[in-house]
Biopython code that builds the backbone (N, CA, C, O; Angstrom):
import numpy as np
from Bio.PDB.StructureBuilder import StructureBuilder

atoms = [
    (1, "MET", "N", (-5.376, -41.857, -15.345)),
    (1, "MET", "CA", (-6.166, -41.646, -14.254)),
    (1, "MET", "C", (-5.364, -40.627, -14.093)),
    (1, "MET", "O", (-5.740, -39.491, -14.386)),
    (2, "GLN", "N", (-4.345, -40.836, -13.686)),
    (2, "GLN", "CA", (-3.197, -40.211, -13.007)),
    (2, "GLN", "C", (-2.967, -38.826, -14.460)),
    (2, "GLN", "O", (-3.084, -37.657, -14.090)),
    (3, "HIS", "N", (-2.732, -39.031, -15.630)),
    (3, "HIS", "CA", (-2.280, -38.015, -16.655)),
    (3, "HIS", "C", (-3.233, -37.244, -16.009)),
    (3, "HIS", "O", (-2.764, -36.308, -15.360)),
    (4, "TRP", "N", (-5.041, -37.433, -15.997)),
    (4, "TRP", "CA", (-5.896, -36.553, -15.859)),
    (4, "TRP", "C", (-5.753, -35.631, -14.924)),
    (4, "TRP", "O", (-6.129, -34.462, -15.006)),
    (5, "HIS", "N", (-5.069, -36.277, -13.796)),
    (5, "HIS", "CA", (-5.235, -35.167, -12.569)),
    (5, "HIS", "C", (-3.676, -33.914, -12.475)),
    (5, "HIS", "O", (-3.398, -32.941, -11.774)),
    (6, "PHE", "N", (-2.816, -34.870, -13.927)),
    (6, "PHE", "CA", (-1.699, -33.888, -13.876)),
    (6, "PHE", "C", (-2.289, -32.246, -14.847)),
    (6, "PHE", "O", (-1.722, -31.172, -14.643)),
    (7, "ILE", "N", (-3.468, -32.387, -15.844)),
    (7, "ILE", "CA", (-3.639, -31.633, -16.545)),
    (7, "ILE", "C", (-4.183, -30.983, -15.571)),
    (7, "ILE", "O", (-3.730, -29.972, -15.034)),
    (8, "THR", "N", (-5.228, -31.578, -15.304)),
    (8, "THR", "CA", (-6.117, -30.539, -14.125)),
    (8, "THR", "C", (-5.094, -29.330, -12.940)),
    (8, "THR", "O", (-5.181, -28.204, -12.451)),
    (9, "GLY", "N", (-4.410, -30.214, -12.962)),
    (9, "GLY", "CA", (-3.130, -29.379, -11.558)),
    (9, "GLY", "C", (-2.942, -28.513, -12.919)),
    (9, "GLY", "O", (-3.451, -27.397, -12.820)),
    (10, "VAL", "N", (-2.323, -28.780, -14.165)),
    (10, "VAL", "CA", (-1.659, -27.339, -14.473)),
    (10, "VAL", "C", (-2.731, -26.357, -14.658)),
    (10, "VAL", "O", (-2.625, -25.218, -14.205)),
    (11, "GLY", "N", (-3.986, -26.842, -15.450)),
    (11, "GLY", "CA", (-4.717, -25.595, -15.641)),
    (11, "GLY", "C", (-5.106, -24.950, -14.373)),
    (11, "GLY", "O", (-5.412, -23.759, -14.441)),
    (12, "ILE", "N", (-5.146, -25.589, -13.134)),
    (12, "ILE", "CA", (-5.325, -24.484, -12.059)),
    (12, "ILE", "C", (-4.456, -23.792, -11.715)),
    (12, "ILE", "O", (-4.632, -22.668, -11.244)),
    (13, "PHE", "N", (-2.793, -24.612, -11.974)),
    (13, "PHE", "CA", (-1.764, -23.373, -11.713)),
    (13, "PHE", "C", (-1.956, -22.194, -12.848)),
    (13, "PHE", "O", (-2.171, -21.038, -12.484)),
    (14, "PHE", "N", (-1.889, -22.457, -13.900)),
    (14, "PHE", "CA", (-2.237, -21.039, -15.038)),
    (14, "PHE", "C", (-2.793, -19.835, -14.478)),
    (14, "PHE", "O", (-2.489, -18.647, -14.366)),
    (15, "THR", "N", (-4.307, -21.101, -13.981)),
    (15, "THR", "CA", (-5.493, -20.074, -14.153)),
    (15, "THR", "C", (-5.005, -19.010, -12.485)),
    (15, "THR", "O", (-5.262, -17.822, -12.288)),
    (16, "MET", "N", (-4.280, -19.966, -11.566)),
    (16, "MET", "CA", (-3.699, -18.991, -10.284)),
    (16, "MET", "C", (-3.388, -17.656, -10.770)),
    (16, "MET", "O", (-3.968, -16.581, -10.617)),
    (17, "ALA", "N", (-1.957, -18.102, -11.614)),
    (17, "ALA", "CA", (-0.770, -17.354, -12.363)),
    (17, "ALA", "C", (-1.844, -15.883, -12.870)),
    (17, "ALA", "O", (-1.578, -14.743, -12.489)),
    (18, "VAL", "N", (-2.819, -16.150, -13.602)),
    (18, "VAL", "CA", (-3.334, -15.526, -14.817)),
    (18, "VAL", "C", (-3.594, -14.348, -13.447)),
    (18, "VAL", "O", (-3.308, -13.151, -13.443)),
    (19, "ASN", "N", (-4.214, -15.153, -12.369)),
    (19, "ASN", "CA", (-5.254, -14.292, -12.049)),
    (19, "ASN", "C", (-4.606, -13.423, -10.652)),
    (19, "ASN", "O", (-5.346, -12.899, -9.820)),
    (20, "ALA", "N", (-3.064, -13.385, -10.576)),
    (20, "ALA", "CA", (-2.187, -13.287, -9.328)),
    (20, "ALA", "C", (-2.401, -11.402, -9.530)),
    (20, "ALA", "O", (-1.993, -10.581, -10.351)),
    (21, "ALA", "N", (-3.278, -11.342, -8.263)),
    (21, "ALA", "CA", (-2.871, -9.313, -7.465)),
    (21, "ALA", "C", (-1.740, -8.906, -7.694)),
    (21, "ALA", "O", (-0.654, -9.423, -7.435)),
    (22, "GLN", "N", (-2.092, -7.586, -8.385)),
    (22, "GLN", "CA", (-1.380, -6.877, -9.164)),
    (22, "GLN", "C", (-1.508, -5.666, -7.280)),
    (22, "GLN", "O", (-2.536, -5.488, -6.627)),
    (23, "VAL", "N", (-0.149, -5.131, -6.974)),
    (23, "VAL", "CA", (-0.638, -3.978, -5.675)),
    (23, "VAL", "C", (0.752, -3.559, -6.232)),
    (23, "VAL", "O", (1.683, -4.119, -6.810)),
    (24, "GLY", "N", (0.385, -2.014, -5.681)),
    (24, "GLY", "CA", (1.817, -0.895, -5.335)),
    (24, "GLY", "C", (2.240, -0.999, -3.920)),
    (24, "GLY", "O", (1.639, -1.451, -2.946)),
    (25, "LEU", "N", (3.882, -0.263, -4.086)),
    (25, "LEU", "CA", (4.042, -0.733, -2.819)),
    (25, "LEU", "C", (4.902, 1.019, -3.394)),
    (25, "LEU", "O", (5.277, 1.400, -4.503)),
    (26, "ILE", "N", (4.925, 1.686, -2.020)),
    (26, "ILE", "CA", (6.018, 3.037, -1.200)),
    (26, "ILE", "C", (6.214, 2.972, -0.597)),
    (26, "ILE", "O", (5.587, 2.347, 0.258)),
    (27, "THR", "N", (7.408, 3.614, -0.400)),
    (27, "THR", "CA", (8.708, 3.851, 0.840)),
    (27, "THR", "C", (7.998, 5.042, 1.216)),
    (27, "THR", "O", (7.416, 5.743, 0.388)),
    (28, "ILE", "N", (8.038, 5.320, 2.618)),
    (28, "ILE", "CA", (8.237, 6.661, 2.967)),
    (28, "ILE", "C", (9.236, 6.817, 4.292)),
    (28, "ILE", "O", (8.789, 6.539, 5.405)),
    (29, "GLU", "N", (10.926, 7.379, 4.086)),
    (29, "GLU", "CA", (11.396, 7.284, 5.030)),
    (29, "GLU", "C", (11.630, 8.769, 5.598)),
    (29, "GLU", "O", (11.713, 9.565, 4.663)),
    (30, "GLY", "N", (11.794, 9.527, 7.186)),
    (30, "GLY", "CA", (11.913, 10.011, 7.043)),
    (30, "GLY", "C", (10.387, 11.359, 7.711)),
    (30, "GLY", "O", (9.201, 11.033, 7.775)),
    (31, "ALA", "N", (10.832, 12.492, 8.021)),
    (31, "ALA", "CA", (9.318, 13.847, 8.074)),
    (31, "ALA", "C", (8.283, 13.480, 7.646)),
    (31, "ALA", "O", (8.599, 13.737, 6.484)),
    (32, "ILE", "N", (7.520, 13.182, 7.571)),
    (32, "ILE", "CA", (6.129, 13.587, 7.606)),
    (32, "ILE", "C", (6.060, 15.017, 6.985)),
    (32, "ILE", "O", (5.799, 15.764, 7.928)),
    (33, "GLY", "N", (6.201, 15.933, 5.544)),
    (33, "GLY", "CA", (5.464, 17.073, 4.945)),
    (33, "GLY", "C", (4.721, 17.252, 3.735)),
    (33, "GLY", "O", (4.172, 16.265, 3.245)),
    (34, "PRO", "N", (4.621, 18.441, 3.148)),
    (34, "PRO", "CA", (4.227, 18.621, 1.959)),
    (34, "PRO", "C", (4.423, 17.579, 0.902)),
    (34, "PRO", "O", (3.716, 17.100, 0.015)),
    (35, "ALA", "N", (5.368, 17.448, 1.231)),
    (35, "ALA", "CA", (5.947, 16.685, -0.264)),
    (35, "ALA", "C", (5.271, 14.787, -0.013)),
    (35, "ALA", "O", (4.879, 13.981, -0.857)),
    (36, "THR", "N", (5.399, 14.664, 1.575)),
    (36, "THR", "CA", (5.339, 13.519, 1.421)),
    (36, "THR", "C", (3.946, 12.836, 1.272)),
    (36, "THR", "O", (3.497, 11.705, 1.085)),
    (37, "ALA", "N", (3.459, 14.213, 1.468)),
    (37, "ALA", "CA", (1.344, 13.975, 0.924)),
    (37, "ALA", "C", (1.309, 14.339, -0.144)),
    (37, "ALA", "O", (0.096, 14.217, -0.316)),
    (38, "SER", "N", (1.865, 14.904, -1.533)),
    (38, "SER", "CA", (1.434, 15.117, -2.734)),
    (38, "SER", "C", (2.532, 13.477, -3.363)),
    (38, "SER", "O", (2.200, 12.814, -4.345)),
    (39, "TYR", "N", (3.505, 13.242, -2.688)),
    (39, "TYR", "CA", (3.795, 11.630, -2.851)),
    (39, "TYR", "C", (3.186, 10.687, -2.996)),
    (39, "TYR", "O", (3.088, 9.907, -3.943)),
    (40, "VAL", "N", (2.308, 10.770, -1.091)),
    (40, "VAL", "CA", (1.419, 9.544, -1.172)),
    (40, "VAL", "C", (-0.204, 9.509, -2.370)),
    (40, "VAL", "O", (-0.748, 8.613, -3.016)),
    (41, "SER", "N", (-0.481, 10.978, -2.167)),
    (41, "SER", "CA", (-1.741, 11.102, -3.481)),
    (41, "SER", "C", (-1.540, 10.682, -4.891)),
    (41, "SER", "O", (-2.400, 10.085, -5.538)),
    (42, "ARG", "N", (-0.387, 11.013, -5.334)),
    (42, "ARG", "CA", (0.435, 10.428, -6.487)),
    (42, "ARG", "C", (0.124, 9.606, -6.909)),
    (42, "ARG", "O", (-0.462, 9.421, -7.975)),
    (43, "ALA", "N", (0.647, 8.560, -5.717)),
    (43, "ALA", "CA", (0.849, 7.047, -5.412)),
    (43, "ALA", "C", (-0.693, 6.461, -5.745)),
    (43, "ALA", "O", (-1.095, 5.629, -6.559)),
    (44, "ILE", "N", (-1.242, 7.132, -4.920)),
    (44, "ILE", "CA", (-2.811, 6.250, -5.048)),
    (44, "ILE", "C", (-3.728, 6.733, -6.410)),
    (44, "ILE", "O", (-4.750, 6.058, -6.538)),
    (45, "ASP", "N", (-3.518, 7.851, -7.508)),
    (45, "ASP", "CA", (-3.914, 7.921, -8.011)),
    (45, "ASP", "C", (-3.598, 7.049, -9.034)),
    (45, "ASP", "O", (-4.371, 6.800, -9.959)),
    (46, "HIS", "N", (-1.939, 6.335, -8.848)),
    (46, "HIS", "CA", (-1.561, 5.850, -9.920)),
    (46, "HIS", "C", (-1.716, 4.132, -9.616)),
    (46, "HIS", "O", (-1.646, 3.339, -10.554)),
    (47, "ALA", "N", (-1.951, 3.635, -8.071)),
    (47, "ALA", "CA", (-2.842, 2.916, -8.078)),
    (47, "ALA", "C", (-4.257, 2.637, -8.967)),
    (47, "ALA", "O", (-4.618, 1.780, -9.773)),
    (48, "SER", "N", (-4.837, 3.819, -8.374)),
    (48, "SER", "CA", (-6.097, 3.048, -9.035)),
    (48, "SER", "C", (-6.495, 3.088, -10.623)),
    (48, "SER", "O", (-7.417, 2.498, -11.186)),
    (49, "ALA", "N", (-5.275, 4.178, -11.294)),
    (49, "ALA", "CA", (-5.627, 4.387, -12.936)),
    (49, "ALA", "C", (-4.861, 2.525, -12.880)),
    (49, "ALA", "O", (-5.612, 1.870, -13.602)),
    (50, "ARG", "N", (-4.024, 1.820, -12.462)),
    (50, "ARG", "CA", (-3.550, 0.361, -12.739)),
    (50, "ARG", "C", (-4.422, -0.709, -12.027)),
    (50, "ARG", "O", (-4.036, -1.860, -11.823)),
    (51, "HIS", "N", (-5.498, -0.275, -11.709)),
    (51, "HIS", "CA", (-6.312, -1.095, -11.156)),
    (51, "HIS", "C", (-5.800, -1.919, -9.907)),
    (51, "HIS", "O", (-6.352, -3.012, -9.785)),
    (52, "ASP", "N", (-4.787, -1.581, -8.896)),
    (52, "ASP", "CA", (-4.062, -2.390, -8.181)),
    (52, "ASP", "C", (-5.269, -2.873, -6.979)),
    (52, "ASP", "O", (-6.344, -2.335, -6.712)),
    (53, "GLU", "N", (-4.817, -3.727, -6.568)),
    (53, "GLU", "CA", (-5.945, -4.142, -5.402)),
    (53, "GLU", "C", (-5.736, -3.870, -4.653)),
    (53, "GLU", "O", (-6.658, -3.999, -3.848)),
    (54, "CYS", "N", (-4.268, -3.163, -3.997)),
    (54, "CYS", "CA", (-4.332, -2.704, -3.114)),
    (54, "CYS", "C", (-3.056, -1.267, -2.804)),
    (54, "CYS", "O", (-2.154, -1.455, -3.619)),
    (55, "LEU", "N", (-2.884, -0.579, -2.337)),
    (55, "LEU", "CA", (-1.747, 0.053, -2.275)),
    (55, "LEU", "C", (-0.723, -0.457, -0.897)),
    (55, "LEU", "O", (-1.500, -0.607, 0.047)),
    (56, "ILE", "N", (0.217, -0.663, -0.603)),
    (56, "ILE", "CA", (1.408, -0.976, 0.409)),
    (56, "ILE", "C", (1.960, 0.131, 0.863)),
    (56, "ILE", "O", (2.350, 0.751, -0.127)),
    (57, "LEU", "N", (2.143, 0.570, 1.590)),
    (57, "LEU", "CA", (2.825, 2.061, 2.322)),
    (57, "LEU", "C", (3.881, 1.465, 3.571)),
    (57, "LEU", "O", (3.637, 1.201, 4.748)),
    (58, "GLN", "N", (5.416, 1.359, 2.610)),
    (58, "GLN", "CA", (6.299, 0.967, 4.095)),
    (58, "GLN", "C", (6.236, 2.097, 4.923)),
    (58, "GLN", "O", (6.601, 3.025, 4.202)),
    (59, "LEU", "N", (5.983, 2.521, 6.010)),
    (59, "LEU", "CA", (6.523, 3.624, 6.781)),
    (59, "LEU", "C", (7.721, 3.558, 7.923)),
    (59, "LEU", "O", (7.983, 2.509, 8.511)),
    (60, "ASN", "N", (8.293, 4.581, 8.124)),
    (60, "ASN", "CA", (9.247, 4.422, 8.983)),
    (60, "ASN", "C", (10.143, 6.422, 8.865)),
    (60, "ASN", "O", (10.955, 7.132, 8.272)),
    (61, "THR", "N", (8.882, 6.329, 10.229)),
    (61, "THR", "CA", (8.794, 8.097, 10.311)),
    (61, "THR", "C", (9.081, 8.371, 11.634)),
    (61, "THR", "O", (8.561, 7.659, 12.494)),
    (62, "PRO", "N", (9.900, 9.378, 11.988)),
    (62, "PRO", "CA", (9.651, 9.820, 13.128)),
    (62, "PRO", "C", (8.505, 11.328, 14.068)),
    (62, "PRO", "O", (8.569, 12.022, 15.083)),
    (63, "GLY", "N", (7.690, 11.142, 13.012)),
    (63, "GLY", "CA", (6.739, 12.302, 12.502)),
    (63, "GLY", "C", (6.659, 13.165, 11.824)),
    (63, "GLY", "O", (7.470, 13.217, 10.899)),
    (64, "GLY", "N", (5.815, 14.062, 11.942)),
    (64, "GLY", "CA", (6.309, 15.655, 10.821)),
    (64, "GLY", "C", (4.633, 16.531, 11.515)),
    (64, "GLY", "O", (4.080, 16.700, 12.602)),
    (65, "LEU", "N", (4.399, 16.874, 10.026)),
    (65, "LEU", "CA", (3.545, 18.111, 10.561)),
    (65, "LEU", "C", (1.767, 16.846, 10.530)),
    (65, "LEU", "O", (1.493, 15.702, 10.167)),
    (66, "LEU", "N", (1.011, 18.097, 11.190)),
    (66, "LEU", "CA", (-0.011, 17.917, 11.432)),
    (66, "LEU", "C", (-0.926, 17.815, 10.185)),
    (66, "LEU", "O", (-1.820, 17.078, 9.768)),
    (67, "ALA", "N", (-0.303, 18.843, 9.829)),
    (67, "ALA", "CA", (-1.183, 18.954, 8.951)),
    (67, "ALA", "C", (-1.179, 18.203, 7.190)),
    (67, "ALA", "O", (-2.144, 18.074, 6.437)),
    (68, "SER", "N", (0.153, 17.847, 6.974)),
    (68, "SER", "CA", (0.910, 16.736, 5.910)),
    (68, "SER", "C", (0.149, 15.344, 6.714)),
    (68, "SER", "O", (-0.029, 14.357, 6.000)),
    (69, "ALA", "N", (-0.129, 15.294, 7.634)),
    (69, "ALA", "CA", (-0.889, 13.570, 7.919)),
    (69, "ALA", "C", (-1.684, 13.697, 7.377)),
    (69, "ALA", "O", (-1.884, 12.965, 6.408)),
    (70, "ASP", "N", (-2.931, 15.135, 7.874)),
    (70, "ASP", "CA", (-3.744, 15.516, 7.563)),
    (70, "ASP", "C", (-4.778, 15.260, 5.947)),
    (70, "ASP", "O", (-5.972, 15.052, 5.732)),
    (71, "ASP", "N", (-3.736, 15.393, 5.209)),
    (71, "ASP", "CA", (-4.055, 15.577, 3.966)),
    (71, "ASP", "C", (-3.425, 14.204, 3.831)),
    (71, "ASP", "O", (-3.704, 13.937, 2.662)),
    (72, "ILE", "N", (-2.751, 13.176, 4.304)),
    (72, "ILE", "CA", (-2.934, 11.779, 3.570)),
    (72, "ILE", "C", (-3.989, 11.030, 4.148)),
    (72, "ILE", "O", (-4.716, 10.251, 3.532)),
    (73, "LYS", "N", (-4.053, 11.350, 5.600)),
    (73, "LYS", "CA", (-5.690, 10.477, 6.158)),
    (73, "LYS", "C", (-6.903, 10.608, 5.462)),
    (73, "LYS", "O", (-7.789, 9.753, 5.481)),
    (74, "GLN", "N", (-6.990, 12.479, 4.380)),
    (74, "GLN", "CA", (-8.189, 12.853, 3.271)),
    (74, "GLN", "C", (-7.746, 12.015, 2.120)),
    (74, "GLN", "O", (-8.701, 11.369, 1.689)),
    (75, "SER", "N", (-6.350, 11.733, 1.297)),
    (75, "SER", "CA", (-6.058, 11.118, 0.567)),
    (75, "SER", "C", (-6.481, 9.555, 0.794)),
    (75, "SER", "O", (-7.109, 8.888, -0.029)),
    (76, "PHE", "N", (-6.035, 9.115, 2.017)),
    (76, "PHE", "CA", (-7.090, 7.337, 2.499)),
    (76, "PHE", "C", (-8.017, 7.487, 2.177)),
    (76, "PHE", "O", (-8.310, 6.815, 1.188)),
    (77, "TYR", "N", (-9.005, 8.329, 2.673)),
    (77, "TYR", "CA", (-10.555, 8.067, 2.375)),
    (77, "TYR", "C", (-11.117, 8.104, 1.600)),
    (77, "TYR", "O", (-12.137, 7.458, 1.359)),
    (78, "ALA", "N", (-10.554, 8.938, 0.950)),
    (78, "ALA", "CA", (-10.870, 9.378, -1.026)),
    (78, "ALA", "C", (-10.953, 8.099, -1.603)),
    (78, "ALA", "O", (-11.971, 7.507, -1.963)),
    (79, "SER", "N", (-9.617, 7.677, -1.662)),
    (79, "SER", "CA", (-8.877, 6.277, -2.191)),
    (79, "SER", "C", (-10.146, 5.481, -2.714)),
    (79, "SER", "O", (-11.198, 5.962, -2.291)),
    (80, "ARG", "N", (-10.285, 4.420, -3.503)),
    (80, "ARG", "CA", (-10.672, 3.566, -3.920)),
    (80, "ARG", "C", (-10.156, 2.465, -4.090)),
    (80, "ARG", "O", (-10.861, 1.538, -4.487)),
    (81, "VAL", "N", (-8.934, 2.299, -3.861)),
    (81, "VAL", "CA", (-7.795, 1.762, -3.587)),
    (81, "VAL", "C", (-7.390, 1.411, -2.262)),
    (81, "VAL", "O", (-7.098, 2.414, -1.612)),
    (82, "PRO", "N", (-7.262, 0.270, -1.595)),
    (82, "PRO", "CA", (-7.351, 0.282, -0.127)),
    (82, "PRO", "C", (-5.818, 0.490, -0.050)),
    (82, "PRO", "O", (-4.967, 0.064, -0.832)),
    (83, "VAL", "N", (-5.638, 1.312, 1.175)),
    (83, "VAL", "CA", (-3.737, 1.303, 1.505)),
    (83, "VAL", "C", (-3.465, 0.684, 2.697)),
    (83, "VAL", "O", (-3.895, 1.312, 3.664)),
    (84, "VAL", "N", (-2.986, -0.174, 2.913)),
    (84, "VAL", "CA", (-2.489, -1.191, 3.590)),
    (84, "VAL", "C", (-0.908, -0.359, 4.293)),
    (84, "VAL", "O", (0.109, -0.366, 3.600)),
    (85, "VAL", "N", (-0.907, 0.203, 5.477)),
    (85, "VAL", "CA", (0.470, 0.549, 5.837)),
    (85, "VAL", "C", (1.224, -0.167, 7.130)),
    (85, "VAL", "O", (0.840, -0.296, 8.293)),
    (86, "PHE", "N", (2.380, -0.558, 6.508)),
    (86, "PHE", "CA", (3.399, -1.510, 7.169)),
    (86, "PHE", "C", (4.729, -1.020, 7.525)),
    (86, "PHE", "O", (5.699, -1.150, 6.779)),
    (87, "VAL", "N", (4.757, -0.609, 8.358)),
    (87, "VAL", "CA", (5.881, 0.035, 9.820)),
    (87, "VAL", "C", (7.111, -1.089, 9.264)),
    (87, "VAL", "O", (6.990, -2.290, 9.505)),
    (88, "SER", "N", (8.283, -0.548, 8.505)),
    (88, "SER", "CA", (9.139, -1.710, 8.961)),
    (88, "SER", "C", (10.094, -0.573, 7.876)),
    (88, "SER", "O", (9.652, 0.332, 7.168)),
    (89, "PRO", "N", (11.590, -1.044, 8.082)),
    (89, "PRO", "CA", (12.029, -2.460, 8.922)),
    (89, "PRO", "C", (12.075, -2.740, 9.650)),
    (89, "PRO", "O", (11.216, -2.192, 10.341)),
    (90, "THR", "N", (13.030, -3.896, 10.552)),
    (90, "THR", "CA", (12.700, -4.234, 12.306)),
    (90, "THR", "C", (13.070, -2.825, 12.802)),
    (90, "THR", "O", (13.460, -2.019, 11.958)),
    (91, "GLY", "N", (13.037, -2.684, 13.292)),
    (91, "GLY", "CA", (13.256, -1.353, 14.127)),
    (91, "GLY", "C", (12.770, -0.211, 14.147)),
    (91, "GLY", "O", (12.840, 0.622, 15.051)),
    (92, "ALA", "N", (12.125, -0.121, 12.877)),
    (92, "ALA", "CA", (11.299, 1.056, 11.841)),
    (92, "ALA", "C", (10.124, 1.878, 13.280)),
    (92, "ALA", "O", (9.969, 1.422, 14.412)),
    (93, "ALA", "N", (9.671, 2.776, 12.866)),
    (93, "ALA", "CA", (9.072, 3.830, 13.952)),
    (93, "ALA", "C", (8.167, 4.335, 13.575)),
    (93, "ALA", "O", (8.513, 4.865, 12.519)),
    (94, "ALA", "N", (6.647, 4.638, 13.846)),
    (94, "ALA", "CA", (5.818, 5.200, 13.194)),
    (94, "ALA", "C", (4.985, 6.222, 13.966)),
    (94, "ALA", "O", (3.768, 6.176, 14.151)),
    (95, "THR", "N", (6.101, 7.427, 14.509)),
    (95, "THR", "CA", (5.314, 7.785, 15.897)),
    (95, "THR", "C", (5.194, 9.119, 15.719)),
    (95, "THR", "O", (5.989, 9.571, 14.895)),
    (96, "SER", "N", (4.190, 10.184, 16.406)),
    (96, "SER", "CA", (3.639, 11.442, 15.837)),
    (96, "SER", "C", (2.773, 11.240, 14.686)),
    (96, "SER", "O", (2.022, 10.283, 14.874)),
    (97, "ALA", "N", (2.623, 11.788, 13.603)),
    (97, "ALA", "CA", (2.181, 12.420, 12.627)),
    (97, "ALA", "C", (2.121, 10.738, 12.223)),
    (97, "ALA", "O", (0.998, 10.252, 12.355)),
    (98, "GLY", "N", (3.059, 9.922, 11.810)),
    (98, "GLY", "CA", (2.984, 8.397, 11.692)),
    (98, "GLY", "C", (1.904, 7.608, 12.151)),
    (98, "GLY", "O", (1.290, 6.693, 11.601)),
    (99, "THR", "N", (1.751, 8.311, 13.637)),
    (99, "THR", "CA", (0.977, 7.142, 14.005)),
    (99, "THR", "C", (-0.740, 7.408, 13.466)),
    (99, "THR", "O", (-1.517, 6.458, 13.561)),
    (100, "PHE", "N", (-1.186, 8.622, 12.963)),
    (100, "PHE", "CA", (-2.283, 8.681, 12.181)),
    (100, "PHE", "C", (-2.506, 8.265, 11.168)),
    (100, "PHE", "O", (-3.465, 7.540, 10.903)),
    (101, "ILE", "N", (-1.450, 8.741, 10.212)),
    (101, "ILE", "CA", (-1.060, 8.029, 9.065)),
    (101, "ILE", "C", (-1.577, 6.516, 9.178)),
    (101, "ILE", "O", (-2.619, 6.071, 8.695)),
    (102, "THR", "N", (-0.567, 5.794, 9.960)),
    (102, "THR", "CA", (-0.681, 3.985, 9.807)),
    (102, "THR", "C", (-2.342, 3.852, 10.266)),
    (102, "THR", "O", (-3.112, 3.251, 9.516)),
    (103, "LEU", "N", (-3.006, 4.678, 12.021)),
    (103, "LEU", "CA", (-4.120, 4.722, 12.559)),
    (103, "LEU", "C", (-5.349, 5.184, 10.793)),
    (103, "LEU", "O", (-6.518, 4.809, 10.697)),
    (104, "ALA", "N", (-4.881, 5.704, 10.111)),
    (104, "ALA", "CA", (-6.067, 5.995, 8.998)),
    (104, "ALA", "C", (-6.236, 5.231, 7.955)),
    (104, "ALA", "O", (-6.912, 5.735, 7.059)),
    (105, "ALA", "N", (-5.773, 4.000, 7.753)),
    (105, "ALA", "CA", (-4.986, 3.208, 7.066)),
    (105, "ALA", "C", (-6.493, 2.224, 6.840)),
    (105, "ALA", "O", (-7.587, 2.355, 7.391)),
    (106, "ASP", "N", (-5.971, 1.095, 5.674)),
    (106, "ASP", "CA", (-7.624, 0.140, 5.309)),
    (106, "ASP", "C", (-6.906, -0.852, 6.330)),
    (106, "ASP", "O", (-7.455, -1.904, 6.659)),
]
sb = StructureBuilder()
sb.init_structure("model")
sb.init_model(0)
sb.init_chain("A")
sb.init_seg("    ")
for serial, (resi, resn, name, xyz) in enumerate(atoms, 1):
    if name == "N":
        sb.init_residue(resn, " ", resi, " ")
    sb.init_atom(name, np.array(xyz, "f"), 0.0, 1.0, " ", f" {name:<3s}", serial, name[0])
structure = sb.get_structure()
């Protein structure tokens, strides 16, 4: 009977390993501008093409252009892939335009 439990456990392990989620990760360090908005848009397109479960955006910004933050927000809203914003590393900030980007995420 113990042998059967081992085989069942191995089968569950391999099933879990095969079904592991694939996520995208990008990092934004510094001011938000048109290049940042383009970078985020391309990352969302790439995550969608790869059928990622989500896109994680690691953010550390003092802010930037509101128009670029709005472009990023619109990219989030149009995305078929959920976008998660993670303000990191320790001591990081998401002020000004970064706040709007963080609030727009899923």
